[in-house]
C-alpha positions, 0 to 999 in steps of 0.5 A, spaced: 146 801 833 140 803 829 136 809 831 129 809 830 124 815 828 121 816 835 128 816 838 131 821 833 125 826 834 125 825 842 132 827 841 130 833 836 123 836 838 124 842 834 123 838 828 116 836 830 115 843 831 118 845 824 114 840 821 107 844 823 110 850 819 108 847 812 101 844 814 099 851 817 102 855 810 098 850 806 091 851 811 093 859 810 093 858 802 086 854 802 082 859 807 086 865 807 083 868 813 090 870 816 089 866 822 094 860 820 100 865 818 099 868 825 099 861 828 106 860 824 109 865 828 107 861 834 110 854 831 117 858 830 117 860 837 116 853 839 121 850 835 126 855 838 125 854 845 125 846 843 132 847 840 134 851 846 131 847 852 129 840 849 127 837 855 122 843 857 116 841 853 112 845 858 116 851 856 115 850 849 108 849 849 107 855 853 111 859 849 108 857 843 101 858 846 103 865 848 106 867 842 100 865 838 095 869 842 100 875 841 101 874 834 093 873 833 092 879 837 097 884 834 100 881 827 093 878 824 090 885 824 097 888 821 096 883 816 089 884 814 091 892 813 097 890 809 095 884 805 090 885 800 083 881 802 082 875 798 076 875 793 073 869 797 072 873 803 069 879 800 
């Protein structure tokens, strides 16, 4: 029996979360505001929660949202201090 892409991604929702990582990294390379790097942490948390409990989509979403807000609050300022400021922002 054939398996369609929708069936496969329904059984492996962590792949949907991981597919967002290259998009966020590309957005960070384009704008360099250190926002998308902190939200990449949220996507990783969502992927881990999806791998542990794939049937709890609401837990994945809440966990990713909470991790994203925490990363934006604490990791982004740390990144702004540690990483050099891009020339376009100056």
